[in-house]
Each structure stands twice: as structure tokens, then as C-alpha cells.
C-alpha positions in Angstrom: 98.3 72.1 -12.9 99.5 74.0 -9.9 97.6 77.2 -8.7 98.9 79.8 -6.3 96.6 82.6 -5.3 98.2 86.1 -4.6 96.2 87.7 -1.8 98.7 89.7 0.3 98.5 93.5 0.6 99.5 95.7 -2.2 103.1 96.8 -1.6 102.5 100.2 -3.2 99.7 101.0 -0.8 101.5 99.9 2.3 103.8 102.3 4.2 107.5 101.7 4.0 108.8 100.1 7.2 111.9 101.8 8.6 114.7 99.5 9.6 114.4 100.6 13.2 110.9 99.2 13.4 111.9 95.8 12.2 112.7 94.7 15.7 114.3 91.3 15.8 113.2 90.5 12.2 116.2 90.3 9.9 116.5 93.0 7.3 116.6 90.4 4.5 113.3 88.9 5.7 111.7 92.4 5.7 113.0 92.9 2.1 111.8 89.4 1.1 108.3 90.1 2.4 108.3 93.5 0.6 109.3 91.8 -2.6 106.6 89.2 -2.2 104.0 91.9 -1.7 105.2 93.7 -4.8 104.9 90.4 -6.8 101.4 90.0 -5.5 100.4 93.5 -6.5 101.6 92.9 -10.0 99.4 89.8 -10.2 96.5 91.8 -8.8 96.9 94.5 -11.5 96.9 91.7 -14.1 93.4 90.7 -13.1 90.3 91.6 -15.1 86.6 91.2 -15.2 86.8 88.9 -18.2 84.8 85.8 -17.3 87.2 83.6 -19.2 90.1 84.5 -16.9 90.8 82.8 -13.6 90.5 85.7 -11.2 88.9 86.3 -7.8 88.2 89.9 -6.9 90.8 90.9 -9.4 93.4 88.7 -7.8 94.9 86.4 -10.5 95.3 82.8 -9.8 98.8 82.1 -10.9 98.6 78.8 -12.8 100.1 77.1 -15.8 97.6 75.7 -18.4 99.9 72.9 -19.3 97.9 71.7 -22.3 97.7 75.2 -23.8 101.3 76.1 -23.1 102.5 72.8 -24.6 100.7 73.7 -27.9 102.1 77.2 -27.8 105.7 76.0 -27.3 105.3 73.6 -30.4 105.3 76.8 -32.5 104.5 77.1 -36.2 105.4 73.6 -37.2 103.5 71.9 -34.3 102.3 68.9 -36.4 105.8 68.2 -37.7 107.2 68.3 -34.2 104.6 65.9 -32.9 105.1 63.6 -35.9 108.9 63.6 -35.2 108.2 62.9 -31.5 106.0 59.9 -32.4 109.0 58.6 -34.5 111.6 59.1 -31.7 109.3 57.4 -29.2 109.8 54.1 -31.1 112.4 51.9 -29.4 114.1 51.0 -32.7 115.0 54.7 -33.1 116.5 55.1 -29.7 120.0 54.8 -28.4 121.1 51.7 -26.5 123.6 52.4 -23.8 126.8 50.2 -23.7 127.1 49.4 -27.4 130.6 49.0 -28.9 131.8 51.6 -31.3 131.1 49.5 -34.3 127.7 48.4 -33.0 126.6 52.0 -32.3 127.7 53.1 -35.8 125.8 50.3 -37.5 122.7 50.9 -35.4 122.6 54.6 -36.3 123.1 53.9 -40.0 120.2 51.5 -39.9 118.1 54.2 -38.3 118.9 56.5 -41.2 117.2 53.9 -43.4 114.2 54.0 -41.1 114.2 57.8 -41.6 114.1 57.4 -45.3 111.1 55.0 -45.0 109.4 57.6 -42.8 110.0 60.3 -45.4 110.7 63.0 -42.9 114.2 63.7 -44.1 113.0 64.6 -47.6 110.9 67.6 -46.4 113.3 70.3 -47.5 114.1 69.0 -50.9 112.3 70.3 -54.1 109.0 68.8 -55.1 110.6 68.0 -58.5 112.7 65.3 -56.8 110.1 64.1 -54.3 110.5 66.6 -51.5 108.1 69.1 -50.0 110.0 72.5 -50.2 109.3 72.8 -46.5 112.5 74.3 -45.0 111.2 75.3 -41.6 109.3 72.0 -41.1 112.4 70.1 -42.1 114.5 71.7 -39.3 111.7 71.4 -36.8 111.5 67.7 -37.3 115.2 67.2 -37.5 116.1 68.8 -34.2 113.6 66.6 -32.4 115.9 63.6 -33.2 118.2 64.6 -30.4 115.8 63.0 -27.9 116.3 59.6 -29.6 120.0 59.8 -30.0 122.2 62.8 -30.7 124.3 60.6 -33.0 121.2 59.9 -35.1 120.4 63.6 -35.3 123.9 64.6 -36.4 124.5 61.7 -38.8 121.2 62.5 -40.5 122.2 66.1 -40.5 125.5 65.2 -42.3 123.6 63.1 -44.9 120.7 65.4 -45.7 121.4 68.7 -44.0 125.0 69.1 -45.1 125.9 66.7 -48.0 122.5 66.9 -49.6 121.8 70.5 -48.8 125.2 71.5 -50.4 124.2 69.8 -53.6 120.8 71.5 -53.4 121.9 75.0 -52.6 125.3 75.2 -54.3 124.4 73.1 -57.4 122.2 73.6 -60.3 119.5 71.6 -62.1 122.0 69.0 -63.5 123.3 68.3 -60.0 119.8 68.1 -58.6 118.7 65.6 -61.2 122.0 63.6 -61.1 122.9 63.4 -57.4 119.9 64.3 -55.2 117.9 61.1 -55.8 120.7 58.9 -54.5 121.4 61.2 -51.6 117.7 61.3 -50.6 117.3 57.5 -50.8 120.6 56.8 -48.9 121.8 54.9 -51.9 124.8 57.3 -51.7 125.8 58.0 -48.2 128.0 61.1 -48.2 130.4 63.3 -46.3 130.6 67.1 -46.1 134.3 67.7 -46.6 135.0 71.3 -45.6 137.0 71.3 -42.3 140.7 70.5 -42.5 143.1 69.5 -39.8 145.0 72.8 -40.2 142.0 75.1 -40.8 138.8 74.6 -38.9 136.8 77.8 -38.6 139.0 79.6 -41.2 137.4 78.0 -44.2 138.8 80.7 -46.6 142.3 79.5 -45.9 141.9 75.8 -46.5 144.8 74.1 -48.4 143.1 71.6 -50.6 143.1 72.6 -54.3 140.9 71.9 -57.3 143.0 72.8 -60.4 141.3 72.8 -63.8 142.9 70.9 -66.6 141.8 72.4 -69.9 143.1 69.4 -71.9 140.9 66.8 -70.2 138.2 69.2 -68.9 138.7 67.9 -65.4 139.4 69.2 -62.0 142.4 67.8 -60.2 141.8 67.5 -56.4 144.9 67.5 -54.3 145.9 67.9 -50.6 149.4 69.3 -50.8 150.4 68.8 -47.1 149.2 67.0 -44.0 147.4 70.0 -42.5 145.1 70.1 -45.6 143.6 66.7 -44.9 139.9 66.9 -44.5 139.1 66.0 -40.9 136.3 65.2 -38.4 134.0 64.3 -41.3 130.9 62.3 -40.5 130.4 59.3 -42.8 134.0 59.5 -43.9 135.4 56.6 -41.9 133.1 53.9 -43.0 129.9 54.6 -44.8 130.5 57.5 -47.2 130.8 56.7 -50.9 130.9 60.4 -52.0 131.5 63.8 -50.6 130.8 67.5 -51.3 134.4 68.8 -51.0 135.5 72.4 -50.6 138.7 73.4 -52.2 140.5 76.4 -53.7 139.4 76.6 -57.4 142.3 77.3 -59.6 142.0 77.9 -63.3 144.3 79.6 -65.8 146.7 80.0 -62.9 144.2 82.2 -60.9 142.8 81.2 -57.5 139.1 82.1 -57.4 138.7 81.0 -53.8 136.8 78.2 -52.1 134.2 76.3 -54.2 132.3 73.1 -53.7 132.7 69.9 -55.8 131.0 66.5 -55.9 133.6 63.9 -55.4 133.1 60.1 -55.4 135.1 58.4 -52.6 134.6 54.7 -52.5 133.5 51.9 -54.7 129.8 51.4 -53.8 130.2 47.6 -54.0 133.4 47.0 -52.2 133.5 50.2 -50.0 137.2 50.4 -50.9 138.7 53.9 -51.6 138.9 54.9 -55.2 142.4 55.5 -56.7 144.2 58.5 -55.2 142.0 58.7 -52.2 143.0 57.7 -48.7 141.7 58.2 -45.2 141.7 57.3 -41.5 139.2 56.6 -38.9 139.0 59.3 -36.2 138.2 56.5 -33.7 136.5 56.8 -30.3 135.4 60.3 -29.5 134.2 62.0 -26.3 130.6 61.6 -27.6 128.5 61.1 -30.7 130.2 57.7 -31.3 127.3 56.5 -33.5 128.9 58.7 -36.2 131.9 57.4 -38.2 134.0 60.5 -38.3 137.2 60.3 -40.3 139.9 62.0 -42.4 140.3 62.1 -46.1 143.2 63.0 -48.4 143.5 63.3 -52.1 146.5 62.7 -54.4 145.8 64.2 -57.9 142.3 62.9 -58.0 140.4 63.8 -61.2 136.7 64.6 -61.4 134.6 65.8 -64.4 134.2 69.6 -64.9 130.5 69.1 -64.4 131.1 68.1 -60.8 131.7 71.7 -59.8 128.6 72.8 -57.9 128.4 75.9 -60.0 125.5 78.0 -58.8 127.8 80.8 -57.7 130.9 80.2 -59.8 131.5 78.3 -63.1 134.4 77.3 -65.3 133.9 77.0 -69.1 135.5 74.3 -71.2 138.4 76.6 -72.1 139.0 77.4 -68.4 137.3 80.8 -68.3 135.9 81.5 -64.8 132.5 83.3 -64.4 130.3 84.2 -61.5 127.1 86.1 -60.9 128.8 87.7 -57.9 131.7 89.8 -58.8 133.2 90.3 -55.4 135.2 87.2 -54.3 134.6 88.0 -50.6 130.8 88.4 -51.1 130.7 85.3 -53.2 132.4 83.2 -50.5 130.1 84.4 -47.8 127.1 83.9 -50.0 128.1 80.2 -50.6 128.6 79.6 -46.9 125.4 81.5 -46.1 123.3 78.9 -47.9 124.5 76.3 -45.4 123.3 78.3 -42.3 120.7 75.6 -41.6 123.3 73.6 -39.6 123.5 76.5 -37.0 119.8 76.9 -37.0 119.2 73.2 -36.2 121.9 73.0 -33.6 120.2 75.9 -31.8 116.9 74.1 -31.7 118.4 70.7 -30.8 120.3 72.3 -27.9 117.1 73.8 -26.6 115.5 70.4 -26.8 118.3 68.8 -24.9 118.1 71.4 -22.1 114.3 70.7 -21.9 115.1 67.0 -21.4 117.7 67.7 -18.7 115.3 70.0 -16.8 112.5 67.6 -17.1 114.7 65.0 -15.4 116.2 67.2 -12.7 113.0 69.1 -11.7 110.9 65.9 -11.6 113.6 64.3 -9.4 113.9 67.4 -7.3 110.1 67.3 -6.7 110.3 63.7 -5.5 113.6 63.2 -3.8 113.7 64.1 0.0 116.8 64.9 2.0 117.3 66.2 5.6 114.7 67.0 8.1 115.2 70.8 8.0 111.6 71.9 8.8 110.2 68.8 10.5 111.2 66.2 13.1 109.8 63.4 11.0 109.5 64.3 7.3 112.5 65.0 5.1 112.4 68.0 2.8 111.7 67.8 -0.9 114.9 69.0 -2.7 113.2 71.6 -4.8 111.9 73.3 -1.7 115.4 74.3 -0.8 116.3 77.8 -1.9 119.7 76.7 -3.3 118.1 74.0 -5.4 115.6 76.5 -6.8 118.4 78.9 -7.5 120.3 76.2 -9.4 117.5 74.9 -11.6 114.7 77.5 -12.0 116.8 80.3 -13.6 118.0 77.6 -16.1 114.3 76.9 -16.7 113.7 80.6 -17.4 116.7 80.6 -19.9 115.4 77.5 -21.6 112.0 79.2 -22.2 113.8 82.3 -23.5 116.0 80.2 -25.9 112.9 78.3 -27.0 111.0 81.4 -28.0 114.1 82.9 -29.7 114.6 79.7 -31.7 111.1 79.9 -33.0 111.8 83.4 -34.3 115.1 82.1 -35.9 113.4 79.2 -37.5 110.6 81.4 -38.9 113.3 83.8 -40.3 115.1 80.8 -41.8 112.0 79.5 -43.5 111.2 82.9 -44.9 114.6 83.2 -46.5 114.8 79.7 -47.9 111.2 79.6 -49.1 111.9 82.9 -51.0 109.2 84.8 -49.0 111.9 87.2 -47.7 115.1 86.6 -49.6 116.9 89.9 -50.0 120.6 90.3 -49.2 119.6 92.1 -46.0 117.3 89.2 -45.1 120.1 86.7 -45.6 122.5 88.8 -43.6 120.0 89.1 -40.8 119.4 85.4 -40.8 123.2 84.6 -40.6 123.7 87.2 -37.8 120.8 85.8 -35.8 121.9 82.2 -36.2 125.5 83.2 -35.3 124.2 85.0 -32.2 121.8 82.3 -30.9 123.7 79.1 -31.6 126.5 79.9 -29.1 124.1 80.8 -26.3 121.9 77.8 -26.7 124.7 75.3 -27.1 126.5 76.7 -24.0 123.3 76.8 -22.1 122.5 73.2 -22.9 125.9 72.1 -21.6 125.6 74.2 -18.5 122.1 72.9 -17.9 123.0 69.2 -18.4 125.9 69.6 -15.9 123.8 71.4 -13.4 121.0 68.8 -13.7 123.6 66.1 -13.3 124.9 67.6 -10.1 121.4 68.4 -8.8 120.5 64.8 -9.1 123.5 63.5 -7.2 124.9 60.1 -7.8 121.7 59.0 -9.6 122.4 61.6 -12.3 125.8 60.1 -12.9 124.3 56.7 -13.9 124.1 56.2 -17.7 120.5 55.0 -17.4 119.5 58.5 -16.4 121.0 60.0 -19.6 122.4 63.2 -18.3 126.1 62.2 -18.6 125.5 60.7 -22.1 123.7 63.8 -23.4 126.4 66.0 -21.9 129.1 64.1 -23.7 127.3 64.0 -27.0 126.4 67.7 -26.9 129.9 68.8 -25.9 131.0 69.2 -29.6 127.9 71.3 -30.4 129.9 74.3 -29.0 132.5 73.9 -31.7 131.0 72.5 -34.9 129.0 74.4 -37.5 131.2 77.3 -36.3 133.1 77.6 -33.0 131.0 79.7 -30.7 133.6 82.4 -30.1 134.2 82.7 -33.8 130.5 83.0 -34.5 130.2 85.8 -31.9 133.0 87.6 -33.6 130.9 87.5 -36.8 128.0 89.0 -34.8 130.2 91.7 -33.4 131.6 92.6 -36.8 128.0 93.0 -38.0 127.2 95.2 -35.1 130.3 97.3 -35.6 129.6 97.6 -39.3 126.0 98.8 -38.7 127.3 101.2 -36.1 130.1 102.6 -38.3 127.7 103.0 -41.2 125.7 105.4 -39.1 128.7 107.3 -37.8 131.0 107.1 -40.8 131.8 110.8 -40.7 131.4 111.5 -37.0 134.3 112.7 -34.9 135.1 111.3 -31.4 133.0 114.0 -29.7 129.9 112.9 -31.6 130.6 109.3 -30.6 131.0 110.2 -27.0 127.8 112.2 -27.0 126.0 109.2 -28.5 127.0 107.1 -25.5 126.5 109.7 -22.8 123.2 111.3 -23.9 121.4 107.9 -24.3 119.4 109.5 -27.1 116.0 107.9 -28.0 115.4 105.8 -31.0 118.9 104.6 -31.6 118.1 101.2 -33.1 120.9 99.8 -35.1 119.7 98.6 -38.5 119.3 94.9 -38.7 120.9 94.1 -35.4 117.8 94.0 -33.2 118.9 96.7 -30.9 116.1 98.7 -29.2 115.8 102.4 -28.1 116.4 103.9 -24.6 114.4 106.7 -23.2 115.9 107.6 -19.8 118.1 106.4 -17.0 116.5 104.2 -14.3 116.4 106.2 -11.0 117.1 104.6 -7.7 114.7 105.5 -4.9 112.4 104.0 -2.3 112.5 100.5 -0.8 114.1 97.5 -2.3 110.8 96.1 -3.4 109.8 99.3 -5.1 113.3 100.0 -6.5 113.8 96.6 -8.0 110.1 96.2 -8.7 110.5 98.9 -11.3 113.1 96.7 -13.0 110.4 94.1 -13.4 108.7 96.5 -15.9 109.5 95.3 -19.4 110.5 98.7 -20.6 113.1 99.0 -17.7 114.5 95.6 -18.4 114.8 96.4 -22.1 116.4 99.7 -21.2 119.1 98.1 -19.1 119.8 95.2 -21.5 119.9 97.5 -24.6 122.0 100.1 -22.9 124.6 97.6 -22.1 124.8 96.4 -25.7 124.8 99.8 -27.3 127.4 101.2 -24.8 129.7 98.2 -25.4 129.4 98.4 -29.2 130.1 102.2 -29.0 133.1 101.7 -26.8 134.6 99.0 -29.0 133.9 101.1 -32.1 135.6 104.1 -30.6 138.6 101.9 -29.6 138.9 100.4 -33.1 138.3 103.7 -34.9 142.1 104.3 -35.5 142.4 101.0 -37.3 141.6 102.4 -40.7 144.7 104.6 -40.6 147.1 101.9 -39.3 149.1 99.3 -41.1 147.6 95.8 -41.6 149.7 94.4 -38.8 149.0 97.3 -36.4 145.2 97.1 -37.2 145.2 93.4 -36.5 147.0 94.0 -33.2 144.5 96.6 -32.2 141.6 94.3 -33.0 143.2 91.5 -31.1 143.7 93.8 -28.1 139.9 94.3 -27.9 138.8 90.8 -28.9 137.4 89.9 -25.6 135.3 93.1 -25.5 134.1 92.4 -29.0 132.9 88.9 -28.1 131.3 90.1 -24.9 129.3 92.8 -26.8 128.1 90.2 -29.2 127.1 87.9 -26.3 125.2 90.7 -24.7 123.4 91.4 -28.0 122.4 87.7 -28.2 121.0 87.7 -24.7 119.0 90.8 -25.6 117.6 88.9 -28.6 116.5 86.1 -26.3 114.9 88.5 -23.9 113.0 90.2 -26.7 111.7 86.9 -28.0 110.5 86.0 -24.6 108.8 89.3 -24.1 107.2 89.1 -27.6 105.9 85.6 -26.8 104.2 87.0 -23.6 103.3 90.6 -24.2 103.7 91.1 -27.9 101.0 90.7 -30.6 101.8 87.0 -30.8 101.3 86.5 -27.1 98.3 88.7 -26.8 96.6 87.0 -29.7 97.5 83.5 -28.6 94.6 82.9 -26.2 96.9 82.8 -23.1 94.9 83.1 -19.9 95.9 85.6 -17.2 97.1 82.9 -14.8 99.5 81.4 -17.3 100.6 85.0 -18.3 101.5 85.8 -14.7 103.6 82.6 -14.4 105.4 83.3 -17.8 105.9 87.0 -16.9 107.5 85.9 -13.6 109.7 83.5 -15.7 110.6 86.3 -18.2 111.4 88.6 -15.3 113.6 86.0 -13.7 115.5 85.7 -17.0 115.8 89.4 -17.5 116.9 90.2 -13.9 119.1 87.1 -14.0 121.0 88.7 -16.9 121.4 91.9 -14.9 122.6 89.9 -11.9 125.0 88.0 -14.2 126.5 91.2 -15.4 126.2 93.2 -12.2 129.8 94.3 -12.2 129.3 96.1 -15.5 126.1 97.9 -14.3 127.9 99.0 -11.2 131.1 100.1 -12.8 129.2 102.0 -15.5 126.9 103.7 -13.0 123.7 102.1 -14.4 122.7 100.7 -10.9 123.3 102.0 -7.4 124.9 99.6 -4.9 121.6 99.4 -3.1 119.6 98.3 -6.1 122.4 96.0 -7.3 122.4 94.2 -3.9 118.7 93.7 -4.2 118.7 92.1 -7.6 119.9 88.8 -6.3 117.3 88.8 -3.6 114.6 89.5 -6.2 115.7 86.6 -8.4 115.6 84.3 -5.3 112.0 85.4 -4.6 111.0 85.0 -8.2 112.5 81.5 -8.2 110.4 80.7 -5.1 107.3 82.0 -6.8 107.9 79.9 -9.8 108.8 76.8 -7.8 105.2 75.5 -7.4 104.8 75.8 -11.2 108.1 74.2 -12.1 106.7 70.7 -12.7 103.9 72.1 -14.9 106.5 74.2 -16.8 108.6 71.2 -17.7 105.5 69.1 -18.5 104.6 71.7 -21.0 107.7 70.8 -23.0 105.7 67.8 -24.1 108.3 65.1 -23.6 106.8 61.9 -22.3 108.6 59.0 -20.5 109.4 57.5 -23.9 111.4 60.6 -24.8 113.0 61.3 -21.4 113.9 57.7 -20.7 115.5 58.4 -17.3 114.7 56.0 -14.4 114.7 58.8 -11.9 112.0 60.8 -13.8 109.5 57.9 -13.9 108.0 58.4 -10.4 110.1 55.6 -9.0 111.8 58.0 -6.6 108.4 59.2 -5.3 107.4 55.6 -4.7 110.6 55.0 -2.7 110.2 58.1 -0.7 106.5 57.2 0.1 107.5 53.7 1.1 110.1 55.1 3.5 107.7 57.7 5.0 105.0 55.0 5.5 107.5 52.7 7.2 108.6 55.3 9.7 105.1 56.5 10.3 103.9 53.0 11.1 106.8 52.4 13.3 106.2 55.6 15.3 102.5 54.7 15.7 103.4 51.2 16.8 106.1 52.5 19.2 108.7 50.2 17.7 111.3 52.9 16.8 114.3 52.8 19.0 114.9 55.8 21.2 117.2 58.6 19.9 120.4 59.1 21.8 120.2 62.1 24.0 122.5 65.0 23.4 125.0 65.5 26.2 124.3 68.4 28.6 125.9 71.7 27.7 126.6 72.4 31.4 130.1 72.1 32.6 130.7 69.5 35.2 
């Protein structure tokens, strides 16, 4: 645990120092000192007379209670996570570098059998078939598997989170009793056959058909052209003996849209494809090579009528179609919505991968020394360099934000799937939240892994240090379970729908006033947007000016303002679409597609900031038992995340008049000073992630680098004391001869 005591003068009480009085001191240094004083004053105001809190004359000792914070980060399903980490710590569950394609695939399949023996993967299934009906706990345990091998995590997700979950959520009692036992025991390895070569994210347009034959009471599965082949399917190339297949349901010459069917693929004994079924191996991929991805095609393959997973749509013996959901569009999205857990789990797994990357990079940065910048003898620790701090510590802040946001997403998921909060609005909110957070966390994981790789130099490029392998494996996380950009479009459409519902009869003048006046209490239903009260004024010194932005209400104001303004602008731009032809309306939407996605991304960033703030300052945080010292550190981290978002989008704030040039210029300096403040606590903050050496498994994060550096320093120190070091060549005189 690292302590830093804030004892400098209160910036609010000290007189401002005119630039003329700065003398030879650089203006940036003056501003940096002022910012440091302002940070100290906020820590001082956080002090109290509570004897439990680490304070001295109301000056808080900024510290990280690693043990407490570690428990806090584990969240609601702490015991499940710890159990999963015990499992992933076992060597037999972990990836071995350098395996061939076939060896890696077989090792991962064998690990699935170990998961069955452990019982963890049965947690979400009904108690009637041996499960525990614990949906949140199931995801919490599943996402921890990424630390063992992402291939193991994803292959188990295919088997139980997609194949099994589709039978569970789209089927009825017959399917549960008939198919789930074999799926749960791994007796029937299966594929989730939704994606097609020609249609990835556009599931509604897939080409595979399931045509009902009234004479035989069978569905005929057919892929009419090459683009309709099912593709990129885990378990399809080698291991899968059955699949849940998505196809256009056609009966009595009417297409009722996409439905799911249970389709046997291979003879369980010989593993040969059944008649009419063919396939190919996708072969070596950029990552996740422990999974046997492949393609499937079907030539008039017949399956019993009962193999239609008929929770949301059924076909009678005579071919009559019926559904509890009348609207075809709503029916389609309801079916897909039951499979949202894939996005939820990828969000959590990506956060876990970012935690591993930062544990490696920050540990190495705290031990590796390079260049004698501030000493004639001792080299500097990498993490003491401002640039190194700027590279890693904001990533640390974002990882904490993503972690707290994921806990909220997982709680919402559990409430919906347990039935505790399962209205249509609840399901829509869950789908929107998952679609918002999954893109941010997967992109963040990739950026963090790459930054960590570069920050660890050549050592980070070695396979033994895991960063390149994790980066390769997680690359596809940005595309499967919904391409990130497509998901953000779904979020934007929800925001626009909520917006238009409020202003359905408003003219353009009303919309304009809505943006300009910044009226209070403008929360958009279900979208997580917050209210604004007033514009932030620019005045005073940099420290005071930007210091105001460290106030939670000011950060919320800036972040919310950006989202609401962007949504309003897009809504106004798209308003004519309702009166245009289908083609013209599509062209108008396409013209503003980038703006739409950027608005959704801003909304997702706001959700992460809100989750962080709730974890520190909200009822959850206040009731958590967090001591003041830890709260100061986490508040600095939250402020770094919030101001980092402002810095990232500084051009928008300037162009839209939300910040003056003076304040905008100071935001970057403030994030640098915050990074420097957090730097002494960085190691504690990654230790709180709770991943031990058996999970990290990177040679450069084991203390070996510290030993090497200590050996080198001891060698040169002894040589200096003994006088055995050779003399250093003198620099030539600068005088001209």
C-alpha cells in the first residue's frame, strides 16, 4: 500500500500569481504547481474527524486499501469469480504457447470436459435439468476464463452460452428435456449457426431457408447459394455434432422471418457429416486458434417439425403458423434479445484482459530503469517519466470505469433473466446497455494491450509475456456478437427513438430551443442521460478554472451536454426522413451515419463515467465502507477518466463553445498532473484487480526485472566504491581553436 500525504497550501486561499511575477519560472511550471495545490485542497476538504479515517489535521492520506478495493471490484458475484480464478490458476486449464493448430484445438476441447467436471458451466441452466438458475453468476465465472486462454472462454461460450442458451431461451419444455442434458454434459458438442458468409450483422437478411413440408411434417433446411453458407462457426470444423441453426421459416408459401432450429450435423460415432450436410474448416486464424471454426451448408436436409425452437413461433401439423408476438419485427428482436448474454460476457472478458495487460505493463514500468535523466549514477524507473504515465495511467482509469460499468450491466442482465425485472422496457434497456458498453470495452482492451506491448518494449513482444497473444485473440472481440459500429447504430436508434417520442409534434423552433436553452431535467427515458443546470463559466487561474471541472456535477454537465446536443442535432437532421422516399430517407441516414455512431459512443462513455461516479460517490460507494484515503485515490482516477474524455473530444467542446481556449488548453495539463498524482498508487491499483502470478503468467511481471536492475545497480555501486570503473571520456571543449 502506497501513501501520499497532501500538505501543501490551499490553492483557494493563496493569491493568484500574475505572470509578471513568475520571474524565470516557466508558466507551465506555475500552472502545474497551482494544479497540485488545488488537488491538495480537495484532499484536505475530504478529511474528517472520523477516527476510522486516515487523516492528520484534516489532511487525508491518499492511499489504496488493496485488500478492501480488491473485494469491492469483485462485485456481487465475488465468490463465483474467486472460484473461477482458482480454476484458471490450474496449469491444465491454461494455454501452452507454440502448440500446433490441431494440438491447441484438442487441448481446449479437453478443457471443456474439465469445466463439465467442475460444474461451473451449468450455473445458468434450470434446476430441473441440474443447473442453478444463476444467470449473473454464470457470466461472472465465464468471463474469468479469458485469463486462462481466450480460446477456452470462447469455445465454452459457443457450447453453453450460445448453443445451449439458444435451446434454453428459444425452446420450450420438450427441447429442454430432450436436448439440454446432452449439451450440458458435452455429450453433444454444438455450433451456433447464425452468421452467413454473405450476411454477418444483418441477421434478418440471411439466405438459408427452412421450408415446412405438410406431407411429412418436416422442415427442409437448404442453403440456396454460396453466400448463404453458415460461416465462422465455433465447433463446426471438427467437434460439433449438432447445431442451433437460424433460417427463414417458410410455411404455406409465407416467409415468417428468421427462426431457430435444432439440427443434427454429424454421426456421433464416426464424426462424419450426415447426408445433405457439408462443410469446410476455416483453418488458421489471426487468433483464437483453439477453436475449430468452420463453414456449413445444407442441401435439402430434413428435420422433424418438433426441432423448431418454438417459444416465439410455432407451426402446427397442417402448416399453420402462430406466435405470441404479432409483429414480425418485434418477434425477431425479441428472439435475438434472449441471446444478449454474449455481448454481456464479452464486455466483462475484455475488461479482464485490460486488467491483465495493465498489471503486466505497470509492474514492468515500476521495475525497469532506463536513462540517467535525474542522476549521474542511477537510471530512472520508466513509470516516473511523464510520457509513460500519460500512456498507461489514463488506460488504468478507463479500465476502472469499464469495470464498474460492467458490474451494472451484469446486474441488469441478472435482473432480466431471473425475472426480477423482466418487462419489455427492462429488456430494451438491457439490450441498449450491452450494445453501448461492449464496443467501448472491446476497443479499450485492444488499445490497452497494444499500448502495454509498446510500453514494455521488446520484452512485450515475446510470446512468454502474453501481450501479443492476448492482443491477437481479442482482435475479433470487436466484431463478433455484433460488429461494434453496428451495435452503436442500435444504441443511436434507441436514443433517437426516445428523443423523437418526446418531440413527436415539435417544430424545428422547439427543437432548436431545446438545444440552446439547456433546460434542466431533460433526461431521455431509458437512455441514461442526465440533466444539465447551467453552462460552465471560465474565470480565474488555470487551477481554479479546471479545478471546477473536477467537480462531479460539472463533469456530468459537460459529458451529458455533448450527448444531448449531438442527439438533438442528428434528430433535427433526420427529421425530414419521414416525408422522403425510402431511398432518399436511406441516403439521408447514410449521410449522417458517422454523427449517429459518434453520438452513441458519447452516450456509452457517459454511462461508464456515471458507473464510476456511482461506485465512488453514490449510495453504493458511500455504503461500501471505503476509507477516505482510498476514496481520494479513486476520485482522482475518476476525474482523470472524466477529464480525459473532455480532452479526447476537445475539438467538439471548442467548436461548440462549451470551453474557452484557455480552459481547453489547461485540461491536458490537468490530466498530466492527475496521472502524476496517481502514479505512486498505480501498483496498488493493479494489485487490487486480484490477479496473481498464476493468472498473469508474464515473465516480466514476476519481479525478475527488479532483480536484474538491482544486480546492475549493485555492480556499478561496488565498482565506483572500489575505484575500478574506467574514466569517462571527456567532452571536447566548446571553445574555438
